[in-house]
C-alpha positions as CSV (number, residue, x, y, z in Angstrom):
1,P,0.1,0.0,-0.2
2,Q,3.0,2.4,0.4
3,M,5.8,3.0,-1.9
4,P,9.4,3.3,0.1
5,A,10.5,5.7,-2.5
6,T,13.0,8.6,-2.6
7,V,13.7,11.3,-5.0
8,T,16.9,12.7,-5.7
9,H,17.5,16.1,-7.7
10,R,20.1,16.3,-10.3
11,S,22.0,19.0,-11.5
12,D,20.2,18.6,-15.0
13,G,16.9,19.6,-13.6
14,C,15.7,15.9,-13.8
15,W,15.5,13.5,-10.8
16,T,15.9,9.9,-9.9
17,F,12.8,8.1,-8.4
18,R,13.8,5.0,-6.4
19,I,11.6,2.4,-4.8
20,D,13.3,-0.1,-2.3
21,Y,11.2,-3.1,-2.3
22,S,13.3,-4.8,0.2
23,S,17.3,-4.8,1.0
24,Q,17.5,-7.4,-1.9
25,H,15.7,-5.4,-4.7
26,W,15.5,-1.9,-5.7
27,Q,14.8,0.2,-8.9
28,T,15.1,3.5,-10.3
29,W,13.7,5.7,-12.9
30,I,15.1,9.1,-14.2
31,Y,12.6,11.6,-15.3
32,C,12.9,15.3,-16.9
33,P,10.5,17.7,-17.6
34,R,10.4,18.4,-21.2
35,A,8.1,21.0,-23.2
36,G,5.5,21.0,-20.7
37,G,5.3,17.2,-20.2
38,L,7.6,14.6,-18.7
39,V,10.0,12.0,-20.3
40,E,11.9,9.0,-18.8
41,L,15.5,8.6,-19.6
42,G,16.1,5.4,-18.1
43,G,16.8,3.9,-14.8
44,Q,18.1,0.7,-13.2
45,T,17.1,-2.4,-11.2
46,F,19.1,-4.5,-8.5
47,E,18.4,-8.1,-7.4
48,R,20.3,-10.2,-5.1
49,W,19.5,-13.7,-5.0
50,D,20.2,-16.2,-2.4
51,F,20.5,-19.7,-3.6
52,V,21.8,-21.0,-0.2
53,F,25.2,-22.5,-1.6
54,T,25.9,-18.8,-3.1
55,K,24.6,-15.6,-3.4
56,Y,24.2,-13.7,-6.8
57,D,23.7,-9.9,-7.5
58,S,22.4,-8.6,-10.7
59,T,22.1,-4.9,-12.0
60,S,20.1,-4.1,-15.1
61,T,20.8,-0.4,-16.5
62,F,18.4,0.7,-19.3
63,T,18.3,3.9,-21.3
64,C,15.4,5.2,-23.3
65,D,16.8,7.2,-26.5
66,P,15.0,8.8,-27.4
67,P,13.6,9.5,-24.2
68,S,10.1,7.7,-23.5
69,V,7.3,10.4,-23.2
70,T,5.6,10.0,-19.6
71,V,3.3,12.8,-19.4
72,R,2.3,15.0,-22.5
73,A,1.5,18.5,-22.2
74,V,-1.6,18.1,-23.5
75,M,-3.4,14.6,-23.3
76,H,-7.0,13.0,-24.0
77,P,-8.2,10.1,-22.6
78,G,-7.3,7.3,-24.9
79,D,-4.3,8.7,-26.6
80,R,-1.8,6.0,-27.0
81,W,2.0,6.6,-27.9
82,Q,5.2,3.7,-28.0
83,Q,7.9,3.5,-25.6
84,K,11.3,1.8,-25.8
85,C,14.2,1.5,-23.9
86,R,17.4,-0.5,-24.3
87,G,19.8,-2.2,-21.9
88,T,22.0,-4.6,-20.4
89,S,22.4,-6.5,-17.0
90,S,25.3,-7.9,-15.2
91,G,23.3,-11.1,-15.1
92,T,23.1,-11.8,-18.8
93,K,25.0,-11.5,-21.9
94,G,23.8,-9.2,-24.6
95,E,21.3,-6.3,-24.8
96,G,17.4,-6.3,-23.7
97,V,14.8,-4.1,-25.3
98,T,11.6,-3.2,-23.5
99,A,9.2,-1.8,-25.4
100,G,5.1,-1.3,-26.2
101,P,2.3,1.1,-25.9
102,Y,1.5,3.6,-23.2
103,T,-2.0,5.0,-22.8
104,F,-3.2,7.9,-21.1
105,V,-6.5,6.6,-19.2
106,G,-7.7,10.0,-18.0
107,N,-7.5,11.9,-14.8
108,D,-7.7,10.4,-11.2
109,T,-7.3,11.3,-7.4
110,V,-5.0,9.5,-5.1
111,T,-4.9,9.8,-1.6
112,V,-1.7,10.3,-0.1
113,G,-1.4,10.9,3.9
114,G,-5.1,11.7,3.8
115,Q,-5.1,14.2,1.2
116,S,-6.6,13.9,-2.1
117,V,-3.9,14.7,-5.0
118,A,-4.7,15.4,-8.4
119,A,-3.3,12.7,-10.6
120,Y,-2.8,11.5,-14.4
121,H,-3.6,7.8,-14.8
122,F,-1.9,5.6,-17.6
123,R,-1.5,2.0,-18.6
124,Q,2.0,0.8,-19.7
125,E,2.1,-2.4,-21.5
126,R,6.1,-3.4,-22.4
127,T,7.4,-6.8,-24.0
128,L,11.0,-7.7,-23.1
129,S,13.0,-9.2,-25.7
130,G,16.8,-10.1,-26.4
131,S,18.8,-11.2,-23.4
132,Q,15.9,-11.5,-21.2
133,S,12.2,-12.2,-22.8
134,G,8.6,-11.6,-20.9
135,T,5.9,-8.9,-20.4
136,Q,4.7,-6.2,-18.2
137,T,1.7,-4.4,-17.6
138,A,1.5,-1.3,-15.0
139,A,-1.2,1.1,-14.0
140,L,0.8,4.3,-13.1
141,R,-0.3,7.4,-11.3
142,F,1.5,10.9,-11.6
143,T,0.8,14.1,-10.0
144,T,-0.9,16.7,-12.1
145,K,1.4,19.3,-10.7
146,A,4.9,18.2,-10.5
147,G,4.9,14.8,-12.3
148,L,6.0,12.9,-9.4
149,P,4.8,9.2,-9.3
150,L,2.3,8.4,-6.8
151,R,1.2,4.7,-7.9
152,N,2.8,1.9,-9.7
153,V,1.0,-1.4,-9.7
154,R,2.7,-3.9,-12.0
155,T,2.3,-7.4,-13.1
156,Q,5.2,-8.9,-14.9
157,T,7.0,-12.1,-15.9
158,V,10.6,-12.2,-17.1
159,H,12.7,-15.2,-18.3
160,T,16.4,-15.1,-17.9
161,N,19.2,-17.5,-18.4
162,T,21.5,-17.3,-15.2
163,V,24.7,-18.6,-14.1
164,V,22.8,-21.2,-12.0
165,G,20.3,-21.8,-15.0
166,S,17.0,-20.8,-16.3
167,S,15.1,-18.3,-14.0
168,T,11.5,-17.0,-14.2
169,Y,10.6,-13.8,-12.1
170,T,6.9,-13.2,-11.6
171,R,5.3,-10.1,-9.9
172,S,1.6,-9.6,-9.7
173,E,0.1,-6.8,-7.5
174,E,-3.3,-5.8,-6.9
175,P,-4.7,-2.4,-7.3
176,P,-5.6,-0.9,-4.0
């Protein structure tokens, strides 16, 4: 129900948004205001696996070039555009690509600390190909004033060949 998140401001006017899911798993996104909207430049994911006989750390770094539009200056419910990012992982060989449609669902309200906050609601559908394969669907909410993430509910399945064999990561969250 809560995102253990931090925002770090960067010297270029962008910010890094980080969620610490646990001491074994965190993820970052880099967001920048552009042309009255917001873009994603990329980010990282860290995971630590404990296989009893060995521990294994993996960091994936993705770059969105061109930057993936996250919030447009002018949007209407149903507007849809494509997003695409490329990256590598310390745990696999080769490049991975995450790509798919991003849809503006409409305006919404999210309760934060007992206060109603105006939000934009998006649906993100991504397919992962290359060094890893799988799918991800996310329901995202961003504040209408600053573009800060308020909610990120995801379902994903990722298949990876690791040093200990084939691995499938599955995550399914229910909307609050």
